[in-house]
C-alpha positions, 0 to 999 in steps of 0.5 A, spaced: 474 509 452 469 505 449 463 509 448 458 504 451 462 505 457 462 512 457 454 513 457 454 508 462 458 512 466 455 518 465 448 515 467 446 518 474 440 513 474 444 507 473 448 510 478 443 510 483 440 504 481 446 500 483 447 504 490 440 502 491 441 495 490 448 494 492 449 499 498 454 505 499 461 504 497 468 507 497 474 506 492 480 506 496 486 507 492 493 504 494 499 508 491 507 506 492 513 509 490 513 515 484 515 514 478 523 513 477 527 517 472 531 511 471 525 506 469 528 501 474 521 499 477 514 501 475 511 507 479 506 512 479 506 518 474 505 525 477 502 527 471 497 521 471 496 522 478 494 530 476 489 527 470 486 523 475 484 528 480 482 533 475 477 528 473 475 526 480 474 533 481 470 534 475 465 529 476 464 531 483 467 526 487 468 526 494 474 525 497 475 522 504 480 520 509 481 512 511 479 514 518 473 517 516 471 512 512 472 507 517 468 511 522 462 512 518 462 505 516 462 503 524 456 508 525 452 505 519 452 512 515 452 512 508 455 516 502 451 520 498 455 520 492 461 517 489 467 517 494 475 516 493 480 515 499 487 515 497 493 511 501 500 510 500 505 505 503 512 504 506 514 511 507 519 513 502 522 520 501 519 520 494 512 519 496 512 525 501 516 529 496 512 528 489 506 524 491 503 527 497 503 534 495 499 533 489 494 529 493 494 535 498 494 540 493 487 537 491 485 536 498 484 529 497 485 527 504 491 522 503 494 517 508 501 514 508 502 508 512 510 508 514 515 503 517 517 506 523 524 503 524 525 505 516 523 512 518 527 512 524 534 510 520 534 503 524 533 499 518 530 499 511 525 494 508 527 487 507 523 487 500 527 493 498 534 490 499 532 485 495 530 490 489 536 493 490 540 487 490 537 485 484 538 492 481 545 492 482 547 485 480 552 484 475 551 477 473 547 474 467 544 469 472 545 465 478 542 459 482 539 460 489 536 455 493 528 457 495 525 453 499 530 447 498 529 447 491 534 450 486 532 456 482 535 459 476 535 467 476 536 471 470 538 478 470 539 479 462 534 485 461 529 488 465 523 483 464 528 478 467 530 482 473 523 484 475 521 476 475 527 475 479 525 480 484 518 478 484 520 470 485 525 472 491 520 477 494 515 471 494 519 467 498 521 472 503 514 473 505 514 466 507 520 467 512 520 469 519 525 475 521 531 470 523 530 466 517 529 473 513 536 475 515 539 469 513 536 469 506 538 476 505 545 474 507 545 468 502 542 473 496 548 478 498 553 472 497 550 469 491 549 475 487 556 478 490 553 484 492 553 488 498 547 491 502 548 497 505 547 498 512 543 504 511 538 506 505 542 508 499 540 513 494 533 512 491 531 508 497 531 514 502 525 514 508 521 520 509 523 524 515 519 525 522 520 533 520 517 532 513 511 527 516 510 533 521 510 538 516 505 534 511 501 532 517 499 540 519 497 541 511 492 535 512 496 528 511 494 522 516 500 518 518 499 511 520 502 504 522 505 499 517 509 495 522 516 497 525 520 493 520 515 491 515 514 484 518 509 479 515 504 477 520 503 470 518 510 468 517 512 470 525 510 468 531 504 472 534 508 475 540 513 478 535 507 481 531 504 484 537 510 488 539 511 490 531 504 493 532 504 496 539 511 499 538 510 502 531 503 505 534 507 508 540 512 511 535 507 515 531 504 517 537 511 520 540 512 524 533 505 526 531 500 530 533 494 526 530 496 519 527 491 514 523 488 509 528 488 505 522 493 499 521 496 497 514 498 490 513 505 489 510 504 486 503 496 485 505 495 479 501 490 473 504 496 469 505 500 475 509 495 475 514 490 471 518 484 472 522 488 471 528 492 477 526 486 481 525 485 479 532 492 482 534 490 488 530 484 489 534 487 488 541 493 493 539 487 498 539 487 499 532 480 502 529 481 498 523 486 495 518 487 495 510 489 489 506 491 489 498 485 485 496 483 488 490 476 490 491 471 496 491 470 497 499 462 497 501 461 500 508 457 494 510 463 490 509 467 495 513 462 495 519 462 487 519 470 487 519 474 493 519 480 489 520 480 486 512 478 492 508 480 492 501 484 497 496 485 497 489 492 498 486 492 505 483 493 504 476 498 506 470 493 508 466 487 514 465 482 509 463 483 504 468 482 509 473 476 511 471 473 504 471 476 503 478 473 509 481 466 508 478 460 504 480 461 499 474 467 497 478 463 496 484 458 492 480 464 487 477 466 486 485 459 484 486 459 479 481 461 471 482 468 470 480 
């Protein structure tokens, strides 16, 4: 790590000056899958997660539940020292088996956002189906119509498969539920693969029993919709059903579900102000996006339905920077 950066990080005076200038902030991290043994996708390493948590503890950082961050922001309260918040998206089995226990061991107060139809075994996420199709396809390349244009998709190596998956996911985010079903059927046909009705090995969901047991140990569980539906691509009535029914399922199964919602995908293209109003109407206290910025408490108070998060990095030095006041300063600077 750059020596100047290390000195700046260690300077409590600089940190206090920045806090006085910019106001209190929280770094909200977002994690997805644990690192797979076969290297088929990039996930979070348990060793890296432990190293980062060790660092946070050694620096005296606070950990805070996401619900607590929202409530303190709405009350206009401050945080007195660097504060981290950990969230995980989707509700996969490997998350509750490998990542959540580490976060609980460090008393890091994690929140896991689950797709309730996935946990119920009704269906598995559409983007996971695309990832599975890309992984098992035996072709070197194929052609698929995307938005009326012919796209050539490659499978010759890991980089090509990754690019193909991202291209297919990007198009899938623009489709409503009916269109998405037809899209998945076209992928099956062109790729010459069969998408299993139930989540296959490597894509299994967490179970309600696992979530209840982890909740007793300190996990909060929140809604990530019922089916991972992209709000902006669907009719408001369909989005409202996803919001209310997933919230009800959590209340049915858990003792104390999170009052915060998590937008599927969560980029600025995936939800709009009208969707934020739907989330508020469904009686959620706030909602998190994947807009990658440090979260200022005053911004959360101004709009708790557009909370920013930073993707958990794949390197230790990145974590150190993202967790610091230096990253908070960078997010204040004009692009």
